[in-house]
C-alpha positions as CSV (number, residue, x, y, z in Angstrom):
1,X,30.0,-21.8,61.6
2,X,33.1,-19.7,61.2
3,X,32.9,-17.3,58.3
4,X,35.5,-17.7,55.5
5,X,38.3,-15.2,55.4
6,X,38.6,-12.9,52.4
7,X,41.5,-15.0,51.0
8,X,39.4,-18.2,51.3
9,X,36.4,-16.5,49.7
10,X,38.6,-15.4,46.8
11,X,39.9,-19.0,46.4
12,X,36.4,-20.4,46.5
13,X,35.3,-17.8,44.0
14,X,38.2,-18.6,41.6
15,X,37.4,-22.3,41.9
16,X,33.8,-21.8,40.9
17,X,34.8,-19.6,38.0
18,X,36.5,-22.6,36.5
19,X,33.2,-24.2,35.3
20,X,34.8,-27.2,33.9
21,X,36.6,-28.1,37.1
22,X,33.7,-27.1,39.3
23,X,31.2,-29.4,37.5
24,X,33.8,-32.1,37.1
25,X,34.1,-32.2,40.9
26,X,30.4,-32.7,41.3
27,X,30.3,-35.4,38.7
28,X,33.2,-37.2,40.3
29,X,31.6,-37.0,43.7
30,X,28.3,-38.4,42.4
31,X,30.1,-41.3,40.7
32,X,32.2,-42.0,43.7
33,X,29.1,-41.8,46.0
34,X,27.3,-44.3,43.8
35,X,30.3,-46.6,43.8
36,X,30.3,-46.5,47.7
37,X,26.7,-47.9,47.5
38,X,27.9,-50.7,45.0
39,X,26.3,-53.4,47.2
40,X,22.9,-51.7,46.7
41,X,23.4,-51.3,42.9
42,X,25.0,-54.6,41.8
43,X,24.5,-57.6,44.0
44,X,23.5,-61.3,43.7
45,X,21.4,-60.9,46.8
46,X,18.0,-59.1,46.9
47,X,17.8,-55.9,48.9
48,X,14.6,-56.9,50.6
49,X,12.8,-60.3,51.0
50,X,9.3,-60.8,52.4
51,X,8.6,-64.4,53.3
52,X,5.6,-65.5,55.3
53,X,5.0,-62.1,56.7
54,X,8.7,-61.7,57.8
55,X,11.1,-59.2,56.3
56,X,14.7,-60.0,55.6
57,X,17.6,-57.9,54.4
58,X,20.0,-60.3,52.7
59,X,22.5,-57.6,51.7
60,X,23.1,-56.8,55.4
61,X,22.5,-60.2,57.0
62,X,23.2,-63.8,56.3
63,X,19.9,-65.8,56.1
64,X,20.2,-69.6,56.0
65,X,18.5,-71.7,53.3
66,X,16.4,-73.4,55.9
67,X,14.5,-70.2,56.5
68,X,13.0,-70.4,53.0
69,X,12.2,-74.1,53.0
70,X,15.6,-75.4,52.0
71,X,17.5,-78.3,53.4
72,X,21.0,-76.7,54.2
73,X,22.0,-74.5,57.1
74,X,24.3,-72.5,54.7
75,X,23.5,-69.0,53.3
76,X,20.6,-69.1,50.8
77,X,21.4,-68.8,47.1
78,X,18.6,-66.5,45.9
79,X,19.3,-67.2,42.3
80,X,18.6,-70.9,42.8
81,X,15.2,-71.7,41.1
82,X,13.9,-73.7,44.1
83,X,14.7,-70.9,46.6
84,X,13.4,-68.2,44.3
85,X,10.2,-70.2,43.7
86,X,9.6,-70.7,47.4
87,X,10.0,-67.0,48.1
88,X,7.8,-66.0,45.2
89,X,5.1,-68.4,46.4
90,X,5.0,-67.1,49.9
91,X,6.2,-63.5,49.5
92,X,8.3,-61.3,47.2
93,X,11.8,-60.0,46.6
94,X,13.2,-56.6,45.7
95,X,16.4,-57.0,43.6
96,X,19.1,-54.3,42.9
97,X,19.3,-52.9,39.3
98,X,22.1,-55.3,38.5
99,X,21.6,-58.9,39.8
100,X,25.3,-59.7,39.9
101,X,28.1,-58.9,42.2
102,X,31.7,-58.5,41.0
103,X,32.5,-62.2,41.5
104,X,29.1,-63.7,40.5
105,X,29.4,-66.1,37.6
106,X,26.5,-66.2,35.2
107,X,25.9,-70.0,34.5
108,X,22.9,-69.3,32.3
109,X,24.8,-67.8,29.3
110,X,23.5,-68.9,25.9
111,X,26.9,-68.3,24.3
112,X,30.4,-69.0,25.5
113,X,32.1,-66.4,27.7
114,X,33.0,-63.6,27.2
115,X,29.4,-63.0,26.3
116,X,28.4,-59.8,24.5
117,X,26.1,-57.2,26.2
118,X,22.5,-58.3,26.8
119,X,19.5,-57.2,28.8
120,X,20.8,-59.3,31.7
121,X,24.5,-58.3,31.4
122,X,24.5,-54.7,30.4
123,X,28.2,-54.6,29.4
124,X,28.6,-58.3,28.7
125,X,30.7,-60.7,30.7
126,X,34.4,-61.3,31.0
127,X,36.2,-64.6,30.2
128,X,35.0,-66.2,33.4
129,X,31.3,-65.3,33.0
130,X,31.3,-62.4,35.5
131,X,29.3,-59.3,34.9
132,X,31.4,-56.5,33.5
133,X,29.2,-53.7,34.7
134,X,29.4,-54.9,38.3
135,X,33.1,-55.2,38.1
136,X,33.4,-51.7,36.7
137,X,31.4,-50.3,39.6
138,X,33.3,-52.2,42.3
139,X,36.6,-51.5,40.5
140,X,35.9,-47.8,40.3
141,X,35.4,-47.8,44.1
142,X,38.5,-49.8,44.8
143,X,40.7,-47.6,42.6
144,X,39.4,-44.3,44.1
145,X,39.7,-45.5,47.7
146,X,43.2,-46.9,47.1
147,X,44.2,-43.6,45.4
148,X,42.8,-41.5,48.2
149,X,44.4,-43.5,50.9
150,X,47.8,-43.6,49.2
151,X,47.6,-39.8,48.4
152,X,46.7,-38.8,52.0
153,X,49.4,-41.1,53.5
154,X,52.0,-39.9,51.0
155,X,51.1,-36.3,51.7
156,X,51.5,-36.7,55.5
157,X,54.9,-38.4,55.1
158,X,56.1,-36.1,52.3
159,X,55.1,-32.9,54.1
160,X,56.7,-34.1,57.4
161,X,60.0,-35.0,55.7
162,X,60.1,-31.8,53.6
163,X,59.3,-29.7,56.6
164,X,62.2,-31.1,58.6
165,X,64.6,-30.8,55.7
166,X,63.6,-27.2,54.9
167,X,63.4,-25.9,58.4
168,X,66.7,-27.3,59.8
169,X,68.7,-27.2,56.6
170,X,72.4,-27.9,56.8
171,X,73.5,-31.5,57.3
172,X,69.9,-32.6,57.9
173,X,68.9,-31.2,54.5
174,X,72.0,-32.7,52.8
175,X,71.5,-36.2,54.3
176,X,67.8,-36.1,53.4
177,X,68.6,-35.1,49.8
178,X,71.2,-37.9,49.4
179,X,68.8,-40.5,50.9
180,X,66.0,-39.4,48.5
181,X,68.4,-39.6,45.5
182,X,69.3,-43.2,46.4
183,X,65.8,-44.3,47.4
184,X,64.2,-42.9,44.3
185,X,66.7,-44.8,42.1
186,X,65.6,-48.2,43.3
187,X,63.8,-50.3,40.7
188,X,60.3,-50.3,42.1
189,X,58.8,-52.7,39.6
190,X,61.5,-55.3,40.2
191,X,61.0,-55.1,43.9
192,X,57.3,-55.6,43.5
193,X,57.8,-58.6,41.3
194,X,60.2,-60.2,43.9
195,X,57.9,-59.4,46.8
196,X,54.8,-60.7,44.9
197,X,56.5,-64.0,44.5
198,X,57.1,-64.3,48.2
199,X,53.9,-62.8,49.7
200,X,50.3,-62.9,48.4
201,X,49.6,-59.2,47.9
202,X,46.4,-57.6,49.3
203,X,45.0,-54.1,49.5
204,X,46.9,-52.9,52.6
205,X,50.2,-54.8,51.6
206,X,50.2,-53.2,48.2
207,X,49.3,-49.8,49.8
208,X,52.3,-50.0,52.1
209,X,54.7,-51.0,49.3
210,X,53.6,-48.2,47.1
211,X,53.8,-45.7,50.0
212,X,57.5,-46.5,50.4
213,X,58.2,-45.0,47.1
214,X,55.4,-42.4,46.6
215,X,56.0,-40.1,49.6
216,X,58.8,-38.3,47.8
217,X,56.4,-36.4,45.5
218,X,55.8,-33.4,47.8
219,X,59.2,-33.3,49.6
220,X,60.9,-30.9,47.2
221,X,57.9,-28.5,47.2
222,X,57.5,-28.4,51.0
223,X,61.2,-28.2,51.5
224,X,61.5,-25.2,49.2
225,X,58.6,-23.4,51.0
226,X,60.2,-24.0,54.5
227,X,63.7,-22.9,53.2
228,X,62.1,-19.7,52.0
229,X,59.9,-19.1,55.1
230,X,62.4,-19.9,57.9
231,X,64.1,-16.5,57.5
232,X,60.9,-14.5,57.5
233,X,60.5,-11.8,60.2
234,X,57.5,-13.5,62.0
235,X,59.6,-16.7,62.3
236,X,62.5,-14.8,63.8
237,X,60.1,-13.1,66.2
238,X,58.6,-16.4,67.3
239,X,62.1,-17.7,68.0
240,X,63.0,-14.6,69.9
241,X,59.9,-15.1,72.1
242,X,61.0,-18.6,73.0
243,X,58.6,-20.6,70.9
244,X,59.7,-24.1,70.2
245,X,60.7,-25.4,66.8
246,X,57.8,-27.8,66.6
247,X,55.2,-25.1,67.2
248,X,56.9,-22.7,64.7
249,X,57.0,-25.4,62.0
250,X,53.5,-26.7,62.3
251,X,51.6,-23.7,63.6
252,X,53.1,-20.8,61.7
253,X,55.1,-22.0,58.7
254,X,53.1,-25.1,57.6
255,X,49.8,-23.3,56.9
256,X,51.5,-20.9,54.6
257,X,53.6,-23.6,53.0
258,X,50.7,-25.9,52.1
259,X,49.3,-23.7,49.3
260,X,51.7,-25.1,46.7
261,X,51.4,-28.8,47.8
262,X,47.6,-28.6,47.7
263,X,47.6,-27.8,44.0
264,X,49.5,-31.1,43.4
265,X,47.1,-33.4,45.3
266,X,44.6,-34.1,42.4
267,X,47.5,-35.0,40.2
268,X,49.1,-37.2,42.8
269,X,45.7,-39.0,43.2
270,X,45.6,-39.5,39.4
271,X,49.1,-41.0,39.5
272,X,48.2,-43.3,42.4
273,X,45.1,-44.7,40.5
274,X,47.2,-45.1,37.3
275,X,49.9,-46.9,39.3
276,X,47.4,-49.4,40.8
277,X,45.9,-50.0,37.4
278,X,49.3,-50.6,35.8
279,X,50.2,-53.1,38.5
280,X,46.9,-55.0,38.1
281,X,47.4,-55.0,34.3
282,X,50.8,-56.6,34.8
283,X,49.5,-59.1,37.3
284,X,51.4,-57.7,40.3
285,X,48.6,-55.8,42.0
286,X,45.5,-56.9,43.9
287,X,44.8,-60.6,44.4
288,X,43.2,-62.5,41.5
289,X,39.5,-62.1,41.4
290,X,39.5,-58.7,43.0
291,X,37.4,-56.0,41.2
292,X,40.1,-54.2,39.3
293,X,40.1,-52.0,36.2
294,X,43.6,-53.0,35.4
295,X,42.6,-56.7,35.3
296,X,39.7,-55.7,33.0
297,X,42.1,-54.0,30.6
298,X,44.3,-57.2,30.6
299,X,41.2,-59.2,29.8
300,X,40.4,-56.9,26.9
301,X,44.0,-57.3,25.6
302,X,43.7,-61.1,25.8
303,X,40.2,-61.3,24.3
304,X,40.3,-59.1,21.2
305,X,37.2,-60.8,20.0
306,X,35.3,-59.2,22.9
307,X,35.8,-55.4,22.4
308,X,33.3,-54.6,25.2
309,X,35.9,-55.6,27.8
310,X,38.6,-53.1,26.6
311,X,36.1,-50.4,25.8
312,X,34.4,-50.6,29.2
313,X,37.7,-50.4,31.1
314,X,39.0,-47.6,28.9
315,X,35.9,-45.4,29.2
316,X,35.6,-45.9,33.0
317,X,39.3,-45.2,33.6
318,X,39.5,-42.3,31.1
319,X,36.4,-40.6,32.6
320,X,37.8,-40.9,36.1
321,X,41.2,-39.5,35.2
322,X,39.8,-36.7,33.0
323,X,37.5,-35.5,35.8
324,X,40.4,-35.5,38.3
325,X,42.7,-33.5,35.9
326,X,39.9,-30.9,35.4
327,X,39.5,-30.7,39.2
328,X,43.2,-30.3,39.5
329,X,43.2,-27.4,37.1
330,X,40.4,-25.7,39.1
331,X,42.3,-26.1,42.3
332,X,45.4,-24.6,40.8
333,X,43.4,-21.6,39.6
334,X,41.9,-21.3,43.1
335,X,45.3,-20.9,44.7
336,X,46.7,-18.7,42.0
337,X,47.4,-15.3,43.7
338,X,47.4,-13.5,40.3
339,X,43.6,-14.2,39.9
340,X,41.5,-11.9,42.0
């Protein structure tokens, strides 16, 4: 493994000195790692089934009801009393900690939904009888994955556009600036409302639409770095040696120009997650029924008699964003040249 350079060692040391950001990163990684295993934590299927000396893994495979003494060739419903009784009589089942998926409806509620927290539903249910804890776990994963994907895609496009503008300057820079001014002035929410009425939005469709307007966040920073660096002596020497513009831009200037944009990435990720949550809250985000923290906030607003809905969504979203802000502060300290 290649040893870290003295500059990289200093940055890592500064990052660790910010204890709040350092531990926030680890807490966020643990929570995100658990959400990636959501199917093993909250699921309406058992993790392992032993039936007549045969092992089945319903989480990873579809097992027909006929296998367990049923009458239908469709996938078994393990919460059905008959199927559960057959398996218990001839074997055993290992359930996840939460026996509900994000779309599982609890038909055995003793009170009308939304039902308050209980030993079966740790954070209660929403207005459709779905487990809130399961929806928080799956919604956390969806929000973070969406935010990470949008942040990386926006970073690639923004860095590319800013590098071209800053390196070539002149008319290229002028045309780029005018285009960004016009493009950033478009009413994004109105466009989303119009497009949502024409097309059923999904994860990738929504990601593409938001990418069209989120890539401009890093353009100005990268452009300024390239404008400053294109007249440095090592760039002039590279040109004199006959090195092409593409190699000069991405091999020599870009590594030095990425210090400032990297400090913005945690905050761009926070903005992407907040944007998705806002669209889901307004009803223009992910399809209905998808695990979404924004939809949970909307349900809390519509069901004031069920405070656990709003509290669950607020706590999960605030913890996520707070951790990311603390990580962003630590990253900023790590790249601060004034701190040795």
